[in-house]
C-alpha positions as CSV (number, residue, x, y, z in Angstrom):
1,X,-20.1,3.7,-27.2
2,X,-21.7,3.8,-30.7
3,X,-25.5,3.9,-30.9
4,X,-25.8,0.3,-32.3
5,X,-23.5,-1.1,-29.8
6,X,-25.3,0.7,-26.9
7,X,-28.6,-0.7,-28.1
8,X,-27.1,-4.2,-28.2
9,X,-25.8,-3.9,-24.6
10,X,-29.2,-2.6,-23.3
11,X,-31.0,-5.4,-25.1
12,X,-28.7,-8.0,-23.5
13,X,-29.4,-6.5,-20.1
14,X,-33.1,-6.5,-20.7
15,X,-33.0,-10.2,-21.8
16,X,-31.0,-11.1,-18.6
17,X,-33.5,-9.3,-16.3
18,X,-36.4,-11.1,-18.0
19,X,-35.0,-14.5,-16.9
20,X,-35.8,-13.7,-13.3
21,X,-33.1,-11.6,-11.6
22,X,-29.8,-9.7,-12.0
23,X,-27.0,-11.2,-10.0
24,X,-24.3,-9.1,-8.4
25,X,-21.0,-9.8,-6.6
26,X,-19.6,-13.2,-6.8
27,X,-21.2,-14.0,-10.1
28,X,-19.3,-11.5,-12.1
29,X,-21.9,-9.1,-13.5
30,X,-20.2,-6.3,-15.3
31,X,-20.3,-2.6,-14.4
32,X,-22.4,-0.4,-16.7
33,X,-24.6,2.7,-16.6
34,X,-23.5,4.4,-13.4
35,X,-22.1,1.2,-11.9
36,X,-25.5,-0.3,-11.3
37,X,-23.9,-3.8,-11.1
38,X,-21.2,-2.8,-8.6
39,X,-21.8,-5.0,-5.5
40,X,-20.3,-2.3,-3.1
41,X,-22.8,0.2,-4.3
42,X,-25.7,-2.2,-4.0
43,X,-24.7,-3.0,-0.4
44,X,-24.4,0.8,0.2
45,X,-28.0,1.3,-0.8
46,X,-29.1,-0.9,2.1
47,X,-27.9,1.9,4.5
48,X,-30.8,4.3,4.7
49,X,-28.5,7.2,5.5
50,X,-26.7,6.8,2.3
51,X,-28.0,7.2,-1.2
52,X,-25.9,4.8,-3.2
53,X,-28.2,3.5,-6.0
54,X,-31.3,5.1,-4.6
55,X,-32.3,3.9,-1.1
56,X,-33.5,0.3,-1.0
57,X,-36.9,-0.5,0.6
58,X,-35.7,-3.6,2.3
59,X,-32.6,-5.7,2.6
60,X,-32.4,-9.1,4.1
61,X,-29.4,-11.4,4.5
62,X,-29.9,-15.1,3.8
63,X,-27.0,-17.1,5.4
64,X,-26.0,-20.2,3.6
65,X,-22.8,-21.5,5.2
66,X,-21.0,-20.9,8.5
67,X,-17.5,-22.1,9.2
68,X,-15.6,-22.0,12.5
69,X,-11.8,-22.1,12.3
70,X,-8.6,-21.2,14.1
71,X,-7.3,-17.8,12.8
72,X,-3.6,-16.8,12.2
73,X,-1.5,-16.5,15.4
74,X,-0.3,-13.1,16.4
75,X,1.6,-11.8,19.4
76,X,-0.3,-10.2,22.2
77,X,1.4,-7.9,24.7
78,X,5.0,-6.9,24.8
79,X,8.0,-9.2,24.4
80,X,9.6,-10.0,27.8
81,X,13.3,-10.4,28.2
82,X,15.1,-11.8,31.3
83,X,18.8,-11.3,32.1
84,X,20.4,-12.8,35.1
85,X,17.1,-13.9,36.8
86,X,14.0,-15.5,35.5
87,X,10.9,-13.3,34.9
88,X,7.3,-14.3,35.4
89,X,4.7,-13.5,32.8
90,X,1.2,-13.1,34.0
91,X,-1.3,-10.8,32.3
92,X,-4.8,-10.6,30.8
93,X,-4.6,-9.8,27.2
94,X,-7.6,-8.3,25.3
95,X,-7.6,-8.1,21.6
96,X,-10.2,-6.2,19.5
97,X,-11.9,-7.8,16.5
98,X,-13.8,-6.1,13.8
99,X,-16.0,-7.7,11.1
100,X,-14.5,-8.1,7.7
101,X,-16.6,-8.0,4.6
102,X,-15.4,-9.5,1.3
103,X,-17.3,-6.7,-0.6
104,X,-15.8,-3.4,0.4
105,X,-18.1,-0.6,1.2
106,X,-17.6,2.9,2.8
107,X,-16.7,2.8,6.5
108,X,-19.8,4.8,7.3
109,X,-22.1,2.1,6.1
110,X,-20.3,-0.9,7.8
111,X,-22.1,-0.7,11.2
112,X,-25.5,-0.4,9.5
113,X,-25.0,-3.4,7.3
114,X,-23.7,-5.4,10.2
115,X,-27.0,-5.0,12.0
116,X,-28.7,-6.7,9.1
117,X,-26.1,-9.4,9.0
118,X,-26.2,-9.9,12.8
119,X,-29.9,-10.5,13.1
120,X,-30.0,-13.1,10.3
121,X,-26.8,-15.0,11.4
122,X,-27.9,-15.1,15.1
123,X,-31.4,-16.3,14.1
124,X,-30.1,-18.9,11.6
125,X,-27.3,-20.4,13.8
126,X,-28.3,-19.4,17.4
127,X,-24.8,-18.0,17.7
128,X,-23.2,-14.7,18.6
129,X,-22.3,-12.3,15.9
130,X,-21.3,-8.7,16.5
131,X,-19.8,-5.9,14.4
132,X,-17.0,-5.3,17.0
133,X,-16.0,-7.4,19.9
134,X,-12.9,-8.6,21.7
135,X,-11.3,-11.7,23.2
136,X,-9.6,-11.9,26.7
137,X,-7.1,-14.5,27.6
138,X,-5.4,-15.1,30.9
139,X,-1.7,-15.9,30.3
140,X,0.8,-17.2,32.8
141,X,4.4,-18.2,32.0
142,X,8.0,-17.9,33.0
143,X,11.0,-16.5,30.9
144,X,14.2,-18.3,32.0
145,X,17.5,-16.2,32.5
146,X,19.0,-14.8,29.4
147,X,15.9,-15.6,27.4
148,X,13.1,-13.8,25.5
149,X,9.5,-14.7,25.8
150,X,6.3,-13.8,23.9
151,X,2.7,-14.9,23.9
152,X,0.8,-15.5,20.8
153,X,-2.9,-16.3,20.3
154,X,-4.5,-17.9,17.3
155,X,-8.2,-16.8,17.8
156,X,-11.3,-18.7,17.1
157,X,-12.9,-17.3,14.1
158,X,-16.1,-17.7,12.1
159,X,-16.9,-17.1,8.5
160,X,-20.4,-16.8,7.0
161,X,-21.3,-16.6,3.4
162,X,-24.7,-16.0,2.0
163,X,-27.0,-13.7,-0.1
164,X,-28.2,-10.1,0.5
165,X,-31.5,-9.7,-1.1
166,X,-32.1,-6.0,-1.9
167,X,-35.5,-4.7,-2.8
168,X,-36.1,-1.3,-4.5
169,X,-39.4,0.7,-4.6
170,X,-39.2,1.0,-8.3
171,X,-37.6,-1.1,-11.1
172,X,-33.8,-0.7,-11.5
173,X,-32.9,-1.7,-15.1
174,X,-36.2,-3.6,-15.3
175,X,-36.0,-5.4,-12.0
176,X,-37.1,-4.7,-8.3
177,X,-34.9,-7.3,-6.6
178,X,-31.1,-7.5,-6.7
179,X,-28.7,-10.0,-5.2
180,X,-25.2,-9.6,-3.6
181,X,-23.1,-12.5,-2.3
182,X,-20.8,-11.3,0.6
183,X,-18.6,-13.4,2.8
184,X,-18.2,-12.2,6.4
185,X,-15.4,-13.0,8.8
186,X,-15.5,-12.2,12.5
187,X,-13.9,-13.3,15.9
188,X,-16.1,-16.1,17.5
189,X,-16.6,-15.3,21.2
190,X,-18.6,-18.6,21.7
191,X,-16.0,-21.0,20.4
192,X,-12.9,-20.4,22.5
193,X,-12.1,-24.1,22.2
194,X,-11.0,-23.4,18.7
195,X,-8.3,-20.9,19.7
196,X,-4.7,-21.7,20.5
197,X,-2.6,-19.8,23.1
198,X,1.2,-20.4,23.0
199,X,4.0,-19.1,25.2
200,X,7.3,-19.3,23.4
201,X,10.4,-18.3,25.3
202,X,13.8,-18.8,23.6
203,X,17.5,-18.2,24.4
204,X,18.8,-14.8,23.5
205,X,21.3,-14.5,20.7
206,X,24.8,-13.2,21.6
207,X,23.9,-9.7,20.3
208,X,20.6,-9.6,22.2
209,X,22.3,-10.7,25.4
210,X,24.9,-7.9,24.9
211,X,22.4,-5.2,24.0
212,X,19.6,-6.0,26.4
213,X,21.6,-7.2,29.4
214,X,24.6,-5.0,29.1
215,X,26.9,-8.0,29.4
216,X,29.3,-9.9,27.2
217,X,28.0,-11.9,24.3
218,X,27.7,-15.6,24.1
219,X,25.1,-18.1,25.2
220,X,26.8,-20.0,28.0
221,X,24.5,-21.6,30.7
222,X,21.3,-20.5,28.9
223,X,18.4,-22.9,29.1
224,X,17.3,-24.5,25.8
225,X,14.4,-23.0,23.9
226,X,11.0,-24.2,25.0
227,X,7.6,-24.1,23.2
228,X,4.6,-24.4,25.5
229,X,1.1,-24.7,23.9
230,X,-1.2,-23.6,26.7
231,X,-4.4,-24.4,24.8
232,X,-4.5,-26.4,21.6
233,X,-7.4,-25.7,19.3
234,X,-9.8,-28.3,18.1
235,X,-10.4,-28.8,14.3
236,X,-12.9,-26.5,12.7
237,X,-16.3,-27.4,11.4
238,X,-18.9,-26.2,8.9
239,X,-22.6,-25.6,9.0
240,X,-24.9,-25.3,6.1
241,X,-24.2,-25.8,2.4
242,X,-23.0,-23.9,-0.6
243,X,-25.4,-21.3,-1.8
244,X,-27.2,-21.8,-5.1
245,X,-26.9,-18.9,-7.5
246,X,-30.3,-19.4,-9.0
247,X,-32.5,-16.4,-8.4
248,X,-35.9,-16.9,-6.8
249,X,-37.8,-14.0,-8.4
C-alpha cells in the first residue's frame, strides 16, 4: 500500500472511531492492520487463556432476540427390518447437541465463550442454555413383516442473537470498546413440545426382501406403508426484538 493511500485509510478509521464505536461481525467492517476487525479474533480475545487481539478486560453478551423452532429431522438408532414376523421397536434414544456459533472461533475457545453466553441468556430469558447437552426420547413401535422401520426426531431448538461487548484495557485503533454480533443455536431441553418424533415403517423393495430375508423377490402380502407421528411439534415462537446496530459508547 502506498504512503498516501495508507494515510487515507488510517484517517478513515480514525473518523469512524470518533463517531462512537467500531462495529464488527454482521455489519461488514473490513479487515485491516493485523485483522483487527475480524469478528472471530475479537471473540477469541474474550477467552483469557488465548491472546487473540490482546486479552480483553471484560466481555459481556447482550441478548436481543430468542427463537424457538423445530429443527431438521434425523434418524436416531439403527434401521430395523422384519422378515416373516413383525419386530417390535422399543428403545430410549439419546442424541448429543453442541452449541453452534455463527462466528467461527477456535475449538479451544468455544467452551469459555459459552460460559459468557450462558449466563446472559439464562438471566435474560430464565431459560436453560448449555454448551453441550442431549435429548432423550422413549420410542415404541412395530415393524410389520417384510418391512423396514426407522425412527426420526426433529428436535426442539433455540436460536439467540445479540451483541458481545468487548472492553480492552487500552485503546485499540482509538477505541476501548468493540462489538461483535453472533447468532447462537442450541438444542432446547425445556421445550420438548416443539419436537416431533416419527416412526416410519415401509414395505421392503423386492431387492431388499431378497437380500435381507434370503427369500425370493416380490412384495406379495406385504402391509401398506405407514407413517406414524408419535408427537407433533407446536409452531415456534420469538422473544425480544431485532438488535439495533447503533453503538452506545
